C-alpha positions in Angstrom: -63.3 75.9 304.2 -66.3 78.0 303.2 -69.3 78.8 305.4 -73.0 79.7 305.2 -72.9 82.9 307.3 -74.1 86.2 306.0 -72.2 88.4 308.5 -73.5 91.8 309.6 -71.6 94.6 307.8 -71.7 96.5 311.1 -69.6 93.8 312.9 -68.2 93.9 315.5 -71.5 95.0 317.1 -69.9 95.5 320.5 -66.2 95.9 321.6 -64.8 96.2 325.1 -64.5 100.0 324.8 -68.2 100.3 324.3 -69.0 99.4 327.9 -67.8 100.7 331.2 -66.2 98.5 333.9 -68.4 97.3 336.7 -66.2 98.8 339.5 -63.2 101.1 339.7 -59.9 99.4 339.4 -61.0 96.9 336.8 -60.9 97.1 333.0 -63.0 95.2 330.5 -60.8 92.7 328.6 -63.4 90.9 326.5 -67.0 90.7 325.5 -68.1 87.2 324.8 -70.8 84.8 323.7 -74.2 86.5 324.5 -77.4 84.7 325.4 -80.2 86.3 323.2 -83.9 86.6 323.7 -86.9 88.8 322.7 -88.8 90.7 325.4 -91.3 93.6 325.1 -90.8 93.9 321.3 -87.0 94.3 321.5 -84.0 92.1 321.0 -82.0 91.6 324.2 -78.7 90.0 325.0 -76.9 88.8 328.1 -73.3 89.6 327.2 -70.5 87.9 329.1 -68.2 90.8 330.3 -64.7 89.6 331.3 -62.8 92.0 333.5 -59.2 92.0 334.6 -56.7 94.2 336.4 -54.2 96.5 334.7 -50.9 94.6 335.1 -47.6 96.1 336.4 -44.1 94.9 335.6 -42.9 92.0 337.8 -46.4 91.3 339.3 -49.5 89.5 338.1 -52.9 90.5 339.4 -56.1 88.5 339.0 -59.6 89.2 340.3 -62.0 86.9 342.2 -65.3 87.4 344.1 -65.2 87.1 347.8 -67.9 85.7 350.1 -69.8 89.0 350.0 -69.9 89.1 346.2 -67.4 91.9 346.0 -64.3 91.7 343.8 -61.0 91.3 345.5 -57.6 91.5 343.7 -55.0 88.8 344.3 -51.4 89.8 343.7 -48.5 87.4 343.0 -44.9 88.2 342.0 -44.1 86.8 338.5 -40.9 85.1 339.9 -42.9 83.2 342.5 -41.9 79.5 342.0 -45.5 78.4 342.7 -46.9 80.5 339.8 -47.5 79.0 336.3 -48.7 81.8 334.0 -48.3 80.5 330.4 -51.9 80.8 329.4 -53.7 84.1 328.8 -56.9 82.7 330.2 -55.9 80.5 333.2 -53.0 80.6 335.7 -52.0 78.1 338.3 -50.8 79.2 341.7 -49.9 76.9 344.5 -51.5 74.0 342.7 -54.9 75.8 342.2 -56.2 77.2 338.9 -57.4 80.8 338.6 -58.9 82.7 335.8 -57.1 85.8 334.7 -60.4 87.6 334.4 -63.7 87.4 336.3 -67.0 87.5 334.3 -70.5 88.8 334.9 -73.5 89.1 332.6 -74.5 92.5 331.3 -78.0 93.0 329.9 -78.4 95.1 326.7 -81.3 95.8 324.4 -81.8 96.8 320.8 -84.7 98.1 318.6 -83.2 96.9 315.4 -81.1 93.9 316.4 -77.9 95.7 315.5 -77.3 98.6 317.8 -77.3 97.5 321.5 -77.4 99.8 324.5 -77.5 99.3 328.2 -80.9 100.2 329.8 -80.9 103.3 332.2 -81.0 101.1 335.3 -78.1 98.9 336.3 -78.8 95.6 334.6 -76.1 93.1 335.4 -76.0 89.7 337.0 -72.9 88.8 339.1 -71.7 85.6 340.6 -72.8 84.9 344.2 -71.6 82.4 346.7 -68.7 80.0 346.8 -69.7 78.2 343.6 -69.5 81.3 341.5 -66.4 82.9 343.0 -64.6 83.2 339.7 -67.7 84.6 338.0 -70.6 83.5 335.7 -70.2 83.0 332.0 -71.8 82.1 328.6 -75.5 82.3 329.5 -78.1 80.5 327.3 -81.7 81.8 327.5 -84.7 79.6 326.8 -88.3 80.8 327.0 -90.9 78.3 327.9 -94.4 79.9 328.1 -93.9 83.1 330.1 -90.8 82.0 331.9 -87.2 82.6 330.8 -84.6 80.0 331.9 -81.0 81.2 332.2 -78.4 78.4 332.2 -74.9 79.7 332.7 -71.4 78.5 333.6 -70.6 78.9 337.3 -66.9 79.0 337.9 -65.0 78.7 341.2 -62.1 76.9 342.8 -64.5 74.0 343.3 -64.8 73.6 339.6 -67.0 74.5 336.6 -70.7 73.7 336.7 -74.1 74.8 335.4 -76.2 77.4 337.3 -79.8 78.2 336.7 -81.9 81.4 337.2 -85.5 82.0 336.1 -87.4 85.2 335.5 -90.6 86.4 334.0 -90.0 90.2 334.0 -86.2 90.6 333.8 -86.4 92.5 337.1 -86.7 89.7 339.6 -84.7 86.5 339.4 -85.2 83.2 341.2 -82.0 81.1 341.7 -82.2 77.4 340.9 -78.7 76.7 342.2 -76.2 74.5 340.5 -78.2 72.1 338.4 -75.3 70.2 336.9 -72.1 69.8 339.0 -68.5 70.1 337.8 -67.1 69.5 335.4 -70.0 70.7 333.1 -71.0 73.6 330.9 -72.7 74.5 327.6 -76.2 73.7 328.9 -79.2 74.6 326.7 -82.8 73.8 327.7 -85.3 73.0 324.9 -88.0 75.6 324.6 -90.9 73.2 324.9 -91.5 69.9 326.6 -91.2 66.6 324.6 -93.6 63.9 325.7 -94.2 65.8 329.0 -90.5 66.2 329.9 -88.0 69.0 329.8 -84.8 68.3 327.9 -81.4 69.9 327.8 -78.1 69.5 326.1 -75.0 69.8 328.2 -71.3 69.1 328.1 -69.6 67.1 330.9 -65.9 66.5 330.5 -63.0 64.7 332.1 -59.3 65.3 331.9 -58.5 61.6 332.5 -60.9 59.6 330.3 -63.7 60.1 327.8 -63.9 63.5 326.0 -65.6 66.8 325.6 -68.9 65.5 324.1 -72.5 66.8 323.9 -75.0 64.9 326.1 -78.8 64.9 326.5 -80.7 64.9 329.8 -84.3 65.0 330.9 -86.2 66.5 333.8 -89.7 66.9 335.3 -88.9 70.3 336.8 -85.7 71.8 335.2 -83.9 71.4 338.5 -83.3 67.7 338.8 -81.8 66.1 335.6 -81.3 62.5 334.8 -81.3 59.8 332.1 -78.1 61.3 330.7 -77.2 60.1 327.2 -74.2 60.9 325.0 -75.3 62.3 321.7 -72.4 64.0 319.8 -68.7 63.1 320.0 -65.6 64.6 318.6 -64.4 63.3 315.2 -60.7 62.5 314.7 -59.1 64.5 311.9 -62.0 66.9 311.4 -62.7 70.5 312.4 -64.4 69.3 315.6 -61.8 66.8 316.7 -60.9 68.2 320.1 -64.2 69.3 321.7 -67.8 70.0 320.9 -70.5 71.9 322.8 -74.1 73.0 322.4 -75.0 76.5 321.3 -78.5 78.0 322.2 -81.7 76.1 322.6 -82.5 73.7 319.6 -84.8 75.1 316.9 -87.9 73.2 316.2 -88.3 72.4 312.5 -90.6 70.1 310.6 -87.8 67.6 310.2 -86.5 67.7 313.8 -84.7 69.7 316.5 -82.0 71.7 314.8 -79.0 72.5 317.0 -76.1 74.8 316.2 -73.0 73.8 318.0 -69.4 74.7 318.3 -66.4 72.5 317.6 -62.7 73.0 318.0 -59.7 71.2 316.6 -56.2 70.5 318.2 -55.1 74.0 317.0 -57.9 75.6 319.0 -59.8 76.9 316.0 -63.5 77.2 316.9 -66.1 76.8 314.2 -69.9 76.2 314.1 -71.7 73.2 312.9 -75.2 71.7 313.1 -77.0 68.5 314.0 -80.7 67.4 313.9 -82.6 65.4 316.6 -85.8 63.5 316.3 -88.8 65.6 317.3 -90.4 62.9 319.5 -87.2 61.3 320.7 -84.4 63.8 321.1 -81.9 61.0 321.9 -82.0 60.0 318.2 -79.5 61.9 316.0 -80.9 62.2 312.5 -78.1 64.1 310.8 -74.9 66.2 311.3 -72.9 68.5 309.1 -69.6 67.1 307.9 -68.2 70.6 307.3 -68.7 73.6 309.5 -71.4 76.1 308.7 -69.2 79.0 309.9 -65.4 79.4 310.1 -63.4 82.2 311.5 -62.3 84.2 308.5 -62.7 87.9 309.3 -60.0 90.0 311.0 -62.2 90.4 314.1 -62.6 86.6 314.3 -58.9 85.8 313.7 -57.3 88.3 316.1 -58.3 89.2 319.6 -57.9 88.0 323.2 -58.0 84.4 321.9 -58.1 84.4 318.1 -59.4 82.1 315.5 -62.8 81.7 317.3 -66.5 81.9 316.4 -68.7 80.8 319.3 -72.4 81.1 319.8 -75.0 80.5 322.5 -77.7 82.9 321.3 -80.0 83.3 318.3 -83.3 84.7 317.1 -85.6 82.8 314.7 -87.9 84.4 312.2 -89.3 81.8 309.8 -86.4 80.5 307.8 -84.1 83.3 309.0 -81.8 82.3 311.8 -79.9 85.3 313.3 -77.0 84.1 315.3 -75.1 86.4 317.7 -71.7 85.2 318.4 -68.4 85.8 320.2 -65.5 86.5 317.9 -61.8 85.9 319.0 -63.0 85.9 322.6 -63.2 89.7 322.5 -66.0 91.0 320.3 -69.8 90.4 319.9 -70.9 90.0 316.3 -74.0 88.9 314.3 -74.7 86.8 311.2 -77.8 85.6 309.3 -78.3 82.0 308.2 -81.0 80.2 306.2 -82.4 77.3 308.3 -83.3 75.4 305.1 -79.7 75.8 303.8 -78.3 74.4 307.0 -80.7 71.5 306.9 -79.5 70.7 303.3 -76.0 70.3 304.6 -76.9 67.6 307.1 -75.6 64.1 306.5 -76.8 60.8 308.0 -73.3 59.2 307.8 
């Protein structure tokens, strides 16, 4: 499969060694899936920083946030019969699932959109409370007027849901709590109202019935969401046969709302595709790409913490130029340019 991406020659833009751990005793395992926005003339990103504990022979350690928001280390012998540790990302202990890493969001900025640095002041967002005990992940940033809406994955032993924060100055944040309960993620809020309503894309899922599909919801205040409708399903035998999920906020074009999404197959290869929604009625799907617009092909996309992955939830729009920032192999942050018109030309109504 070919793709439409013009990858940055500087890729990877960020690697785990480029940042320092949040606290002593942890190490950065991965940098993933940044939310992206413009503010004060610069390009900014909210990078998901996944941290773990250096492992020792015969024991597995995994971090979690306690009730005070501090990181505590849980230690389990590898020969414990209640331990199932066959996945690099998730382990099961005494019937409960835990992440092998805990994530927070690190704010970085760039003058050129290529070289990103942390600001002098500590600029990180950490999980708080029992619903974010295993961290916060994969933030999408939508700007509506002078307010930025941060929708992120909140992870705990209660499940995986969607949290919300808002800010106007990136110094002070208001919490909107959990706006979509477990199991849900991949929430992106449209950057303008449609017929007086806010809209968002999201991805509820169930292990028992149904699938990992992209849904649409509407709201009067961005807190309470209803009128949920299923928009995009997986397609058997295709590159997005196992799961699909929204990327960043849809891009308004003359022909409709253009959404870049991720899809995965049974072999856990993650690619990017696109679909188009009606401008006045986002519940109507106008078209969808049959083939992916981006496929993992580079070494930094094929090999990493979890290889064969390209995954985005952040972009910048300049006319026809769509600059996508993406996570590669669940370890690196990269960038690529696309032509919006070229993506639109690949849409099919079938």
